[in-house]
Structure formats: C-alpha cells, structure tokens
NUROVO-242259 format. One record per residue: residue in three letters; x, y, z of N, C-alpha, C, O in turn. Coordinates in steps of 0.2 Angstrom, whole numbers, padded with zeros to 4 digits, always signed. Layout:
// NUROVO-242259
AlaXYZXYZXYZXYZ
...
END
This chain:
// NUROVO-242259
Met-0266-0047+0280-0260-0051+0281-0254-0047+0282-0249-0048+0286
His-0254-0042+0278-0248-0037+0279-0248-0034+0285-0243-0032+0288
Lys-0254-0032+0288-0254-0029+0294-0252-0034+0300-0248-0032+0304
Arg-0254-0040+0299-0252-0045+0304-0245-0045+0305-0242-0046+0310
Leu-0241-0045+0299-0234-0046+0299-0231-0040+0302-0226-0040+0305
Val-0234-0034+0301-0231-0028+0304-0232-0028+0311-0227-0026+0315
Val-0238-0031+0314-0239-0031+0321-0234-0036+0324-0231-0035+0329
Leu-0233-0041+0321-0228-0046+0323-0221-0044+0324-0217-0045+0328
Leu-0219-0040+0319-0213-0037+0319-0212-0032+0325-0207-0031+0328
Val-0217-0028+0326-0217-0023+0331-0216-0027+0338-0212-0025+0342
Val-0221-0032+0339-0221-0036+0345-0214-0039+0346-0211-0039+0351
Leu-0211-0041+0341-0204-0045+0341-0199-0039+0343-0194-0041+0347
Ala-0200-0034+0340-0195-0028+0342-0196-0026+0349-0190-0025+0352
Leu-0202-0026+0352-0203-0024+0359-0200-0030+0363-0196-0028+0368
Leu-0201-0036+0361-0198-0041+0365-0190-0041+0366-0187-0042+0371
Val-0188-0039+0360-0181-0039+0360-0178-0033+0364-0173-0034+0367
Ala-0182-0028+0363-0180-0022+0367-0180-0023+0374-0176-0021+0378
Gly-0186-0027+0376-0187-0028+0384-0182-0033+0386-0179-0032+0392
Cys-0180-0038+0382-0175-0042+0384-0168-0039+0385-0164-0040+0389
Gly-0168-0034+0381-0161-0030+0381-0161-0026+0387-0155-0025+0390
Gly-0167-0023+0389-0166-0019+0395-0166-0022+0401-0163-0020+0406
Ser-0169-0028+0402-0169-0032+0408-0163-0036+0409-0162-0040+0414
Ser-0159-0036+0404-0153-0041+0404-0148-0038+0410-0147-0032+0410
Ala-0146-0043+0414-0141-0041+0420-0135-0038+0417-0132-0040+0412
Gln-0132-0033+0421-0125-0031+0419-0120-0036+0420-0121-0040+0424
Pro-0115-0036+0416-0110-0041+0417-0107-0041+0424-0106-0035+0427
Thr-0106-0047+0427-0104-0048+0434-0096-0048+0435-0093-0049+0440
Gln-0093-0048+0429-0086-0048+0429-0083-0042+0433-0084-0036+0431
Ala-0079-0044+0438-0076-0039+0442-0071-0035+0438-0068-0037+0433
Pro-0071-0029+0440-0066-0025+0436-0059-0027+0437-0057-0030+0442
Val-0055-0026+0432-0048-0029+0432-0044-0025+0438-0044-0019+0438
Val-0041-0029+0442-0038-0026+0448-0031-0024+0446-0027-0028+0442
Glu-0029-0018+0447-0022-0017+0445-0017-0021+0449-0018-0023+0455
Pro-0012-0023+0446-0007-0027+0450-0004-0023+0456-0002-0018+0456
Thr-0004-0028+0462-0002-0025+0468+0005-0026+0470+0008-0024+0474
Ala+0008-0030+0465+0015-0032+0466+0020-0027+0465+0022-0026+0459
Thr+0020-0022+0470+0025-0016+0469+0032-0019+0469+0033-0024+0472
Thr+0036-0015+0466+0043-0017+0466+0046-0016+0473+0046-0010+0476
Val+0049-0021+0475+0052-0021+0482+0059-0020+0481+0062-0023+0477
Ser+0062-0015+0485+0069-0014+0484+0073-0020+0487+0071-0023+0492
Pro+0078-0021+0483+0082-0027+0485+0084-0027+0492+0087-0022+0494
Thr+0083-0033+0496+0086-0033+0503+0093-0036+0503+0096-0036+0509
Asn+0095-0040+0498+0101-0043+0499+0107-0038+0497+0111-0039+0492
Thr+0107-0033+0501+0113-0028+0500+0119-0032+0501+0120-0036+0506
Pro+0124-0030+0498+0131-0033+0499+0133-0032+0506+0134-0026+0509
Val+0134-0038+0509+0137-0037+0516+0144-0037+0516+0148-0040+0512
Pro+0147-0032+0520+0154-0032+0520+0158-0038+0522+0155-0042+0527
Pro+0163-0040+0519+0166-0047+0520+0168-0047+0527+0172-0042+0530
Thr+0167-0053+0530+0169-0054+0537+0176-0058+0538+0179-0058+0543
Asp+0177-0061+0532+0183-0065+0532+0189-0061+0530+0193-0063+0525
Thr+0190-0056+0534+0196-0052+0533+0203-0056+0534+0203-0061+0538
Ala+0208-0054+0531+0214-0057+0531+0217-0057+0539+0218-0052+0541
Val+0218-0063+0541+0220-0064+0548+0228-0063+0548+0231-0067+0544
Pro+0231-0059+0552+0239-0059+0552+0241-0066+0553+0239-0069+0558
Pro+0246-0068+0549+0249-0075+0551+0252-0076+0558+0255-0071+0560
Thr+0250-0081+0561+0253-0083+0568+0259-0087+0568+0262-0088+0573
Asp+0260-0090+0562+0266-0095+0562+0272-0091+0559+0275-0092+0554
Thr+0274-0085+0563+0279-0081+0561+0286-0086+0562+0286-0090+0567
Pro+0291-0084+0559+0297-0089+0559+0300-0088+0566+0301-0083+0569
Val+0301-0094+0569+0304-0094+0576+0311-0095+0575+0314-0098+0571
Ala+0315-0091+0580+0322-0091+0580+0324-0098+0581+0322-0102+0585
Pro+0329-0101+0577+0331-0108+0578+0334-0109+0585+0338-0105+0587
Thr+0332-0115+0588+0335-0116+0595+0340-0121+0594+0344-0122+0599
Asp+0341-0124+0588+0347-0129+0588+0353-0126+0586+0356-0127+0581
Thr+0355-0121+0590+0362-0118+0589+0367-0123+0589+0367-0128+0593
Pro+0373-0122+0585+0378-0127+0585+0381-0128+0592+0383-0123+0595
Val+0382-0134+0594+0385-0136+0601+0392-0137+0600+0394-0140+0595
Pro+0396-0134+0604+0403-0135+0603+0405-0142+0604+0402-0145+0608
Pro+0409-0145+0599+0411-0152+0599+0413-0154+0606+0418-0151+0609
Thr+0411-0160+0608+0413-0162+0615+0419-0168+0614+0422-0169+0619
Asp+0419-0170+0608+0425-0175+0607+0431-0172+0604+0434-0174+0600
Thr+0433-0167+0608+0440-0163+0607+0445-0168+0609+0444-0172+0613
Pro+0451-0168+0605+0456-0173+0606+0458-0172+0613+0460-0167+0616
Val+0459-0178+0617+0461-0178+0624+0469-0179+0624+0471-0183+0620
Pro+0472-0175+0627+0479-0176+0627+0481-0183+0630+0478-0185+0634
Pro+0486-0186+0627+0488-0192+0628+0490-0193+0636+0494-0189+0638
Thr+0487-0198+0639+0489-0199+0646+0494-0204+0647+0498-0204+0652
Ala+0495-0208+0642+0500-0213+0642+0507-0210+0640+0510-0211+0635
Thr+0510-0205+0644+0516-0202+0643+0522-0207+0644+0521-0212+0648
Ser+0526-0207+0639+0532-0211+0640+0536-0210+0646+0538-0205+0648
Ala+0536-0216+0650+0539-0216+0656+0547-0215+0655+0550-0218+0651
Pro+0550-0211+0659+0557-0211+0658+0560-0218+0660+0558-0222+0664
Ala+0565-0219+0656+0569-0225+0656+0571-0226+0664+0575-0222+0666
Thr+0570-0232+0666+0572-0233+0673+0578-0237+0673+0582-0237+0678
Glu+0579-0241+0668+0585-0245+0668+0591-0240+0665+0591-0238+0659
Glu+0596-0239+0669+0602-0235+0668+0607-0240+0667+0608-0245+0670
Pro+0611-0239+0662+0617-0244+0661+0621-0244+0668+0623-0239+0670
Thr+0622-0250+0670+0626-0251+0676+0633-0249+0675+0637-0247+0680
Glu+0636-0250+0669+0643-0248+0668+0643-0245+0661+0640-0247+0656
Glu+0648-0240+0660+0648-0237+0654+0651-0242+0649+0655-0246+0650
Ala+0649-0241+0642+0651-0245+0637+0659-0244+0636+0661-0239+0636
Ala+0662-0250+0636+0669-0250+0635+0671-0247+0628+0668-0248+0623
Glu+0676-0242+0629+0678-0239+0622+0682-0245+0618+0685-0249+0621
Pro+0681-0245+0612+0684-0249+0608+0692-0248+0608+0694-0243+0607
Thr+0695-0254+0609+0702-0254+0609+0705-0257+0603+0702-0261+0600
Glu+0711-0255+0602+0715-0258+0596+0718-0265+0598+0721-0268+0594
Glu+0717-0267+0604+0721-0272+0607+0717-0279+0605+0711-0279+0605
Pro+0721-0284+0602+0718-0290+0600+0715-0294+0606+0717-0293+0612
Val+0709-0297+0604+0706-0301+0609+0709-0308+0609+0710-0311+0604
Glu+0711-0310+0615+0715-0317+0616+0710-0322+0614+0704-0322+0616
Pro+0712-0327+0610+0708-0332+0608+0706-0337+0614+0710-0337+0618
Thr+0700-0339+0613+0698-0343+0619+0702-0350+0619+0702-0353+0625
Glu+0704-0352+0614+0707-0359+0614+0713-0358+0609+0713-0357+0603
Glu+0719-0359+0612+0725-0358+0608+0727-0365+0605+0727-0370+0609
Pro+0729-0365+0599+0731-0372+0596+0737-0375+0600+0741-0371+0603
Ala+0738-0381+0600+0743-0385+0604+0750-0382+0602+0754-0381+0606
Gly+0751-0380+0595+0757-0378+0593+0758-0370+0594+0763-0367+0592
Gly+0754-0367+0598+0754-0360+0599+0751-0356+0593+0747-0359+0589
Val+0751-0349+0593+0748-0345+0588+0752-0347+0581+0758-0346+0580
Pro+0748-0349+0576+0751-0351+0570+0754-0344+0566+0751-0339+0567
Thr+0760-0346+0563+0763-0340+0559+0760-0339+0552+0756-0344+0550
Ile+0762-0334+0549+0759-0333+0542+0765-0336+0537+0770-0334+0537
Pro+0762-0341+0534+0767-0344+0529+0769-0341+0523+0772-0344+0518
His+0767-0335+0522+0768-0332+0515+0770-0324+0517+0769-0322+0522
Ala+0772-0321+0512+0774-0314+0513+0767-0310+0513+0762-0312+0510
Val+0768-0304+0517+0762-0300+0518+0763-0293+0515+0759-0289+0516
Val+0769-0292+0512+0770-0285+0510+0765-0284+0504+0765-0287+0499
Gly+0762-0278+0505+0757-0276+0500+0750-0278+0501+0745-0276+0498
Ile+0750-0283+0506+0743-0286+0507+0741-0287+0514+0738-0291+0517
Glu+0744-0282+0518+0743-0282+0525+0736-0282+0528+0734-0284+0533
Thr+0732-0278+0524+0725-0277+0526+0720-0282+0522+0714-0280+0521
Gln+0723-0287+0518+0718-0291+0514+0718-0298+0517+0716-0303+0513
Cys+0719-0299+0523+0718-0305+0526+0712-0309+0525+0712-0315+0523
Leu+0706-0305+0525+0700-0308+0525+0698-0311+0517+0693-0314+0516
Thr+0702-0309+0513+0701-0311+0506+0702-0319+0506+0698-0322+0503
Cys+0706-0322+0509+0707-0329+0510+0705-0332+0516+0703-0338+0517
His+0705-0328+0522+0703-0330+0528+0697-0328+0531+0695-0329+0537
Gly+0692-0325+0527+0686-0323+0529+0681-0329+0529+0683-0334+0528
Pro+0675-0328+0532+0670-0334+0532+0669-0338+0526+0668-0344+0526
Asn+0670-0334+0520+0669-0338+0514+0676-0339+0510+0676-0341+0504
Gly+0681-0338+0514+0688-0339+0511+0690-0346+0510+0686-0351+0512
Val+0696-0347+0507+0698-0354+0506+0701-0357+0513+0701-0363+0514
Lys+0702-0353+0518+0705-0355+0524+0702-0350+0530+0706-0346+0532
Pro+0696-0351+0532+0693-0346+0536+0696-0346+0543+0699-0351+0545
Val+0696-0341+0546+0699-0340+0553+0694-0344+0558+0688-0345+0556
Pro+0696-0345+0564+0692-0349+0569+0686-0344+0571+0686-0338+0570
Ala+0681-0348+0573+0675-0344+0575+0676-0339+0580+0672-0334+0580
Asp+0680-0340+0585+0681-0335+0590+0685-0328+0588+0686-0324+0591
His+0687-0328+0581+0690-0322+0578+0685-0318+0575+0686-0312+0573
Glu+0678-0319+0576+0673-0315+0573+0673-0308+0576+0673-0307+0582
Gly+0673-0303+0571+0672-0297+0574+0679-0293+0574+0679-0287+0575
Arg+0684-0297+0574+0691-0294+0574+0693-0291+0567+0692-0294+0562
Thr+0696-0285+0568+0697-0281+0562+0704-0284+0559+0708-0286+0563
Val+0705-0283+0552+0711-0285+0549+0718-0282+0551+0723-0285+0551
Asp+0717-0276+0554+0723-0272+0556+0725-0275+0563+0731-0273+0565
Thr+0722-0280+0566+0725-0283+0572+0727-0290+0571+0730-0293+0575
Cys+0727-0293+0564+0729-0300+0563+0737-0300+0565+0739-0305+0568
Thr+0741-0296+0563+0748-0297+0564+0750-0295+0571+0756-0296+0572
Met+0746-0294+0575+0747-0293+0582+0749-0300+0585+0752-0300+0590
Cys+0745-0305+0583+0746-0311+0585+0750-0316+0580+0755-0320+0582
His+0748-0315+0574+0751-0319+0569+0756-0315+0565+0755-0310+0562
Val+0762-0318+0565+0768-0315+0562+0771-0319+0556+0770-0325+0557
Pro+0774-0316+0551+0776-0320+0546+0782-0325+0549+0785-0323+0554
Glu+0783-0330+0545+0788-0335+0548+0795-0332+0547+0796-0327+0544
Ala+0799-0335+0550+0806-0333+0550+0809-0332+0543+0808-0336+0539
Gly+0812-0326+0542+0814-0325+0535+0809-0321+0531+0809-0320+0525
Gly+0803-0319+0534+0798-0316+0531+0793-0320+0528+0788-0318+0524
Gly+0793-0327+0529+0788-0331+0526+0790-0332+0518+0794-0329+0515
Ala+0787-0338+0516+0788-0340+0509+0786-0334+0504+0780-0332+0505
Val+0790-0332+0500+0788-0327+0495+0784-0330+0489+0786-0335+0486
Ala+0778-0328+0488+0774-0331+0482+0778-0330+0476+0780-0324+0475
Pro+0778-0335+0472+0782-0334+0465+0778-0329+0461+0772-0328+0461
Gly+0782-0325+0457+0780-0320+0453+0777-0323+0446+0778-0329+0445
Ile+0773-0320+0443+0770-0322+0437+0775-0321+0431+0776-0315+0430
Pro+0778-0326+0428+0783-0325+0423+0780-0322+0416+0784-0322+0411
His+0774-0321+0415+0771-0319+0409+0767-0313+0410+0764-0311+0415
Ala+0765-0310+0404+0760-0304+0404+0753-0307+0406+0751-0312+0403
Ile+0749-0303+0409+0742-0305+0411+0737-0301+0408+0731-0302+0410
Val+0739-0296+0404+0734-0291+0402+0729-0295+0397+0731-0298+0392
Gly+0723-0294+0399+0718-0297+0395+0716-0304+0397+0711-0307+0394
Met+0720-0307+0402+0718-0314+0404+0719-0314+0411+0721-0319+0414
Glu+0717-0309+0415+0717-0309+0422+0713-0314+0425+0714-0317+0431
Gly+0707-0315+0422+0703-0320+0425+0703-0327+0422+0698-0331+0423
Gln+0709-0329+0419+0709-0335+0416+0715-0339+0418+0718-0344+0415
Cys+0717-0338+0425+0723-0342+0428+0722-0349+0428+0727-0353+0426
Leu+0716-0352+0429+0715-0359+0429+0715-0363+0423+0715-0369+0422
Thr+0715-0359+0417+0716-0362+0411+0723-0366+0411+0723-0371+0408
Cys+0728-0363+0413+0735-0366+0414+0736-0369+0421+0740-0374+0421
His+0733-0366+0426+0735-0368+0433+0730-0371+0436+0730-0372+0443
Gly+0725-0374+0433+0720-0378+0436+0722-0385+0437+0728-0386+0436
Glu+0718-0389+0440+0720-0396+0442+0722-0400+0435+0727-0404+0436
Ser+0719-0398+0430+0721-0402+0423+0726-0398+0419+0727-0399+0413
Gly+0728-0392+0422+0732-0387+0418+0739-0390+0417+0741-0395+0419
Val+0743-0386+0413+0750-0388+0411+0754-0387+0418+0760-0390+0418
Lys+0752-0382+0422+0756-0381+0428+0751-0380+0434+0750-0374+0436
Pro+0748-0385+0437+0743-0384+0442+0746-0381+0448+0752-0381+0450
Ala+0741-0377+0451+0743-0373+0457+0744-0378+0463+0741-0384+0462
Pro+0747-0377+0468+0748-0381+0474+0741-0384+0477+0736-0380+0476
Ala+0741-0389+0480+0735-0392+0482+0732-0388+0487+0725-0388+0488
Asp+0735-0384+0491+0732-0380+0496+0729-0374+0493+0725-0370+0497
His+0729-0373+0487+0726-0367+0483+0719-0369+0481+0715-0365+0478
Glu+0717-0376+0482+0711-0378+0479+0705-0374+0482+0705-0373+0488
Gly+0701-0372+0478+0695-0368+0480+0696-0361+0480+0691-0357+0481
Arg+0702-0358+0479+0703-0351+0479+0700-0348+0472+0702-0351+0467
Pro+0697-0343+0472+0694-0340+0466+0700-0336+0462+0705-0334+0465
Val+0699-0336+0456+0704-0333+0452+0705-0326+0453+0711-0323+0451
Asp+0700-0322+0456+0701-0315+0457+0706-0314+0463+0707-0308+0464
Thr+0708-0319+0466+0713-0318+0472+0720-0320+0470+0724-0319+0474
Cys+0721-0322+0464+0728-0325+0462+0733-0319+0463+0738-0320+0466
Thr+0731-0313+0460+0736-0308+0460+0736-0304+0467+0740-0299+0468
Thr+0733-0307+0472+0734-0304+0479+0741-0306+0481+0744-0302+0485
Cys+0743-0312+0479+0750-0314+0481+0754-0314+0475+0760-0313+0476
His+0752-0316+0470+0756-0317+0464+0756-0311+0460+0750-0309+0457
Gln+0762-0308+0458+0762-0302+0454+0766-0303+0448+0771-0307+0448
Pro+0765-0300+0443+0769-0301+0437+0776-0299+0438+0777-0294+0442
Gln+0781-0302+0435+0788-0301+0437+0790-0294+0433+0795-0291+0436
Ser+0787-0292+0428+0789-0286+0424+0783-0283+0422+0784-0278+0418
END
C-alpha cells in the first residue's frame, strides 16, 4: 500500500512536471515604450500685425475764416437839399413908430384921463388883456413905450389921482376893506374889477 502511494505520487509529480513543460509561453506582447515624443511647440508667438497706424484725421486748417462784414453803414443818401425858398424880401427892421389903428374911434384917438407921471411904462397893468380896461384887439403886440405916441394926457395933464391921506404900512393889500362897494368910502364905479395890487399905481400916500 505504501508502495502504491509512492508510485502515485511519482506519477503525479511527473504529470505536473509535464504540464509545466508543455505549457505555452505567455502571449502577452511586450510593453511598448511610449512613442508620443515631446513635440516642440509650433504656436510660436507671431509678431503683431496690428501695428499702430498713423492717424489720418490730422487737424484741418479752418476754412471758415471771418468774413469782413458786408452790412457796413451806408452813408446817407438823403442829404438835406438846400433850401430853395429864399425870402423874397428882407424882414423889416423893427421900428419904434406906432402902428396906426385899423379903425379909429368916432371921437378920434382917446386921451389919457389920468396923470401918467411915474407910471409911463405901466399901461398894461390896467389896459392889458386881463386888465380892467383892455386895449383894442388891433393893439396886440404894441409895446408900452409907444402908447403916448397916440394917446396923450388930457389938457392940464389929466386928472390927478387923489393921494392916500393915511399910512398904508402893513395894509397895502386891504384897500377894499374901506374902499370896496360896501366900504365907508367906495372907489369910483369905473374902478370896479381892479385888483388891490394896482391901487398904488395911481394913488400914492400923501406923506
């Protein structure tokens, strides 16, 4: 029994050995070394092509130069024409001669019924347009220094205005208080309307 076991072990060992010797070599191909060799980079930096272009919009010289004004003042054409109308006759020089009235009163030129001493140039005080007895309309423009050329005092020098028998200091403008229509000694009727500031033109204080 023991022998048989030994034989079986030998046979088994041979079988194992034979199987081991006839076994095929492994078919796995050898490891191939990597073929991806390092390639030098081809994207080398390309020199820039967008170089700075010189500007073409250089400043242009202005063409709208100031134009000299055309609306310069035009010299006036409507020059004043010389006067064509010349005086046909020279203006008459003023004369001191009185102008004759256009209509003489029936009784002739009236005389002056009062004294004129000291009041020779005050005729218009009573005989002006606003006086108590205005001169006629045709006397307009005649100066007072020509009145006595036509009008002369009555014979005897004319009636002398009565003097003032009292002092008038302080009451020069109060004549009508006593000599008004209702006063103690009214003035004559032909004095009506004469202002009090003309009283002393004819009437003077006696002393």
